C-alpha positions in Angstrom: -9.2 3.7 6.6 -10.6 2.8 9.7 -8.7 1.8 12.7 -9.5 1.1 15.9 -6.6 2.5 18.5 -6.1 3.0 22.3 -3.7 5.8 23.3 -3.7 4.3 27.3 -4.5 1.3 29.4 -7.9 1.0 29.9 -11.3 -0.4 29.5 -11.9 -0.9 26.4 -15.0 1.3 26.3 -13.4 3.7 27.9 -10.2 4.0 25.3 -10.9 2.7 22.8 -11.5 5.2 19.5 -12.1 4.5 15.8 -9.2 6.9 13.8 -9.1 7.2 10.1 -5.7 7.3 9.2 -3.2 6.0 5.6 -3.8 3.0 4.1 -0.4 0.5 4.9 2.8 0.0 3.1 3.8 -3.7 2.8 7.7 -3.6 3.9 9.9 -6.5 2.3 8.4 -9.6 3.1 5.1 -8.5 4.1 2.1 -8.4 1.9 -1.1 -5.5 2.7 -4.0 -7.8 3.4 -7.7 -6.1 3.3 -9.4 -7.4 6.4 -13.3 -8.7 5.9 -14.3 -10.2 9.1 -12.5 -10.4 13.1 -13.6 -11.8 16.3 -13.4 -10.4 20.1 -12.0 -12.7 22.0 -11.0 -12.2 25.8 -7.3 -12.3 24.9 -8.2 -9.3 22.8 -9.8 -7.4 26.1 -7.1 -7.9 28.0 -4.7 -6.1 26.1 -6.5 -3.4 26.2 -6.9 -3.5 29.5 -2.9 -4.3 29.9 -3.2 -7.8 31.3 -2.1 -9.6 29.0 1.4 -11.3 28.1 2.5 -8.6 25.6 2.0 -5.0 26.2 0.9 -2.6 24.0 2.9 0.0 22.7 0.9 3.4 22.2 -1.1 4.5 20.7 -1.7 1.1 19.8 -3.7 -0.4 17.2 -6.7 -3.9 18.6 -7.2 -6.9 17.8 -5.7 -10.1 17.2 -7.5 -12.3 14.9 -9.4 -12.3 11.7 -9.8 -13.4 7.7 -8.7 -11.0 5.0 -8.3 -10.9 1.0 -4.6 -10.0 -0.2 -4.4 -6.7 -2.1 -0.8 -6.3 -2.4 1.3 -9.4 -2.6 4.4 -7.3 -2.6 5.9 -9.8 -4.9 5.5 -12.8 -2.4 5.4 -16.0 -3.6 2.8 -17.8 -2.8 0.4 -15.6 -2.8 -1.8 -13.4 -5.1 -4.1 -10.7 -4.8 -7.0 -11.8 -4.0 -6.4 -15.1 -1.8 -8.2 -15.2 1.0 -5.9 -15.3 4.1 -6.7 -16.5 8.2 -4.0 -14.5 10.6 -3.1 -13.4 14.1 -1.3 -10.0 14.8 -1.7 -7.2 16.9 -3.8 -4.4 15.2 -6.5 -6.8 13.3 -9.4 -4.2 13.8 -8.6 -2.3 11.4 -9.7 -2.2 7.6 -6.2 -3.4 6.1 -3.2 -4.8 7.8 0.2 -5.5 6.4 1.8 -8.6 7.8 4.8 -11.0 6.9 3.0 -13.8 4.1 5.3 -16.7 6.4 2.8 -16.4 8.6 -0.3 -16.5 6.4 -2.7 -19.1 6.9 -4.6 -20.0 3.2 -8.6 -19.9 4.0 -9.8 -22.9 2.9 -12.1 -23.1 -0.2 -15.8 -22.6 0.7 -15.2 -21.9 4.5 -17.4 -19.1 5.4 -15.7 -15.9 7.0 -17.5 -16.1 10.2 -16.0 -19.6 10.6 -12.4 -18.5 8.9 -12.3 -15.3 11.4 -12.3 -17.7 14.5 -10.4 -20.5 13.7 -7.1 -19.6 14.9 -7.1 -19.0 18.5 -9.8 -20.8 20.1 -9.0 -24.0 17.9 -5.9 -24.0 17.9 -5.8 -23.5 22.0 -8.1 -26.3 22.4 -6.1 -28.4 20.2 -3.0 -27.4 21.6 -4.2 -28.2 25.3 -5.6 -31.7 24.4 -2.5 -32.4 22.4 -1.0 -31.5 25.9 -3.1 -33.1 28.1 -2.3 -36.4 26.9 -6.2 -37.8 28.1 -7.3 -41.8 27.0 -10.7 -42.7 25.6 -12.8 -42.7 28.6 -10.6 -40.4 30.8 -12.3 -37.2 32.1 -12.1 -33.8 31.8 -13.2 -30.6 33.2 -13.8 -27.4 31.9 -14.7 -24.4 33.6 -16.8 -22.2 31.7 -18.2 -24.2 29.8 -20.6 -22.1 27.7 -17.2 -20.5 25.9 -16.7 -20.7 22.4 -13.6 -22.4 23.0 -15.6 -24.8 25.7 -17.5 -25.6 22.9 -14.4 -26.3 20.9 -13.0 -28.6 23.3 -16.0 -30.8 24.2 -16.7 -31.2 20.2 -12.7 -32.3 19.8 -13.0 -34.2 22.9 -16.0 -36.4 21.9 -14.2 -37.5 18.7 -11.5 -39.1 20.7 -13.5 -40.1 23.5 -13.0 -38.6 26.3 -15.6 -37.9 28.8 -16.1 -34.3 29.2 -17.9 -32.6 32.3 -18.0 -28.2 32.5 -19.6 -25.6 34.2 -22.2 -22.7 33.7 -24.0 -20.3 35.9 -27.4 -20.8 33.8 -29.7 -23.2 33.3 -30.6 -22.5 29.8 -27.3 -23.5 29.0 -27.0 -27.0 29.8 -28.7 -28.2 26.8 -26.4 -26.9 23.9 -23.7 -28.1 25.3 -25.5 -32.0 26.3 -25.7 -31.8 22.4 -22.6 -31.2 21.8 -20.7 -34.1 23.5 -20.7 -32.8 27.2 -21.7 -35.9 29.5 -22.4 -33.7 32.3 -23.1 -30.0 32.7 -23.3 -28.8 36.4 -24.7 -25.1 37.7 -22.1 -24.3 39.7 -24.8 -21.7 41.2 -27.3 -24.2 42.7 -25.0 -27.3 42.9 -21.7 -28.2 44.2 -18.9 -28.8 41.8 -16.7 -31.2 43.8 -19.4 -33.3 45.3 -21.0 -33.5 41.9 -17.7 -34.6 40.1 -17.2 -37.5 43.0 -20.7 -38.9 42.1 -20.4 -39.0 38.3 -16.7 -40.7 38.7 -17.2 -42.7 40.9 -15.5 -40.8 44.1 -12.3 -41.6 41.5 -11.8 -37.6 40.3 -11.0 -36.2 36.9 -7.9 -36.8 35.0 -7.8 -32.7 33.8 -9.0 -29.8 34.7 -9.0 -26.6 31.9 -9.5 -23.7 33.8 -10.7 -20.2 32.6 -11.9 -19.0 35.8 -9.3 -18.8 38.6 -10.6 -17.7 41.9 -12.7 -19.8 44.2 -14.5 -22.0 41.3 -10.9 -22.6 39.9 -9.6 -23.4 43.4 -12.7 -25.9 43.9 -12.0 -27.4 40.3 -8.2 -28.0 41.8 -10.4 -30.6 44.5 -12.0 -32.5 41.6 -8.6 -33.8 40.4 -7.9 -37.4 41.0 -4.4 -38.4 42.4 -1.6 -37.4 40.1 -4.1 -35.2 38.1 -3.3 -31.7 36.4 -5.0 -28.6 36.0 -3.8 -26.5 32.9 -4.9 -22.9 33.3 -5.9 -20.6 30.3 -7.5 -17.6 31.8 -8.9 -15.6 34.4 -11.4 -14.3 33.8 -12.6 -14.0 37.4 -9.6 -11.5 37.8 -8.4 -13.4 40.5 -5.8 -15.8 41.3 -6.3 -19.5 42.4 -5.8 -19.8 46.1 -3.6 -22.9 46.1 -3.9 -25.7 48.6 -0.4 -26.8 49.2 -1.6 -29.8 51.0 -3.9 -31.2 48.1 -0.9 -30.5 45.8 1.3 -32.4 47.8 -0.8 -36.0 48.8 -2.5 -35.9 45.9 0.6 -35.2 43.9 -0.9 -32.2 41.6 0.4 -30.4 39.1 -0.7 -27.0 38.1 0.6 -25.5 35.2 -0.3 -22.3 32.9 -0.7 -22.4 28.7 -0.2 -19.6 26.1 -0.6 -20.5 22.4 2.4 -18.8 21.3 4.5 -20.4 23.4 2.9 -24.0 22.5 3.4 -22.6 18.4 7.3 -22.1 18.7 7.4 -25.6 20.9 6.7 -27.3 17.8 8.6 -28.0 14.5 7.7 -26.7 10.9 6.1 -30.1 10.4 4.2 -30.5 13.5 2.7 -27.2 13.1 1.7 -28.0 9.5 -0.2 -31.4 11.3 -2.1 -28.7 13.8 -3.5 -26.5 11.4 -4.5 -29.0 9.1 -6.9 -30.9 11.7 -7.8 -28.0 13.0 -9.1 -26.7 9.6 -10.2 -29.9 8.1 -12.7 -30.2 11.4 -14.1 -26.9 11.2 -14.3 -27.1 7.1 -16.2 -30.1 7.6 -18.0 -29.5 9.8 -16.8 -31.3 12.2 -16.4 -29.1 14.5 -18.7 -26.0 14.6 -18.2 -22.5 16.0 -20.9 -20.1 17.1 -21.9 -15.9 16.0 -24.0 -14.0 18.3 -24.1 -10.9 16.4 -22.3 -8.7 14.0 -21.2 -5.1 14.0 -19.5 -2.5 11.9 -15.8 -1.8 12.9 -17.1 2.0 13.7 -19.5 0.3 16.5 -17.0 -1.0 17.9 -18.4 0.0 21.2 -21.7 -1.8 21.0 -19.8 -4.9 19.9 -17.3 -4.4 22.9 -21.3 -4.3 25.2 -22.4 -7.4 23.1 -19.2 -9.3 23.8 -19.5 -8.3 27.8 -23.3 -9.4 28.1 -24.0 -12.5 30.7 -25.3 -15.8 28.6 -24.1 -14.6 25.3 -24.4 -18.1 23.0 -21.9 -17.2 20.1 -19.0 -15.1 19.2 -19.1 -11.6 18.4 -18.2 -10.3 15.3 -16.7 -6.9 13.6 -17.3 -6.9 9.6 
């Protein structure tokens, strides 16, 4: 079978290899899954570069999220050969993978592979961050990297809750699609001052919460947009530069800055709360109440071309490996 592997950390285009390996055999408690679609997330790239919360063990497989069909249930009750499942685990960029049966989520009937392969990480992160933010109807939420797949999900989920969303982009052509999803204000930070625009639309009050994916100077400017006792929740570092924090701003406006990692959030939930979250997210996706986009699809052997498409500026949807 084909499997994407890297033998050292580095830029994906330089270190990824597609290798032929044996189909794995499931151990006790595991099932064998034939992977049918995988998506590329920023976390995948950070992992390959050795910059993620989990460090690769070489030679390391790549990919965190996918959908597939069970080929061998290995006697695990609750699953049969042919069942479609959604899953997250290291090494999804392969034709087959073995995973513990208790880590699998049954794919809703009728949900396409395009949707199912991206139904876990981004949607659950959006759900978890909104849950943690505890925003009320009418509160303002600021999203950096507003045109990302993650931000598009947050916009849609927030709109259903009556949360007002303001987000940043770097291209005018991205604005209208975000407004159509439910963003009330979209700021092109290449030609507008973010803090001034936020002050204008919030009547100088500022936003209640910022979800920051960028860091660096944009993250620092977003911090100034918070109202007194506001919160910034950091979940990414697209600029690869840390936020230069203004200590006086934190002190005198009583602001809080915290990180969010889906792995930690899910570990904090009990089984009932996790099932409630999965059910709400999958129901919304299944009914198309929350939509996800696909830009391009590539076969697994063209993973380097897929990475190039992923890194293309202005991309409007997910890049899939199928």
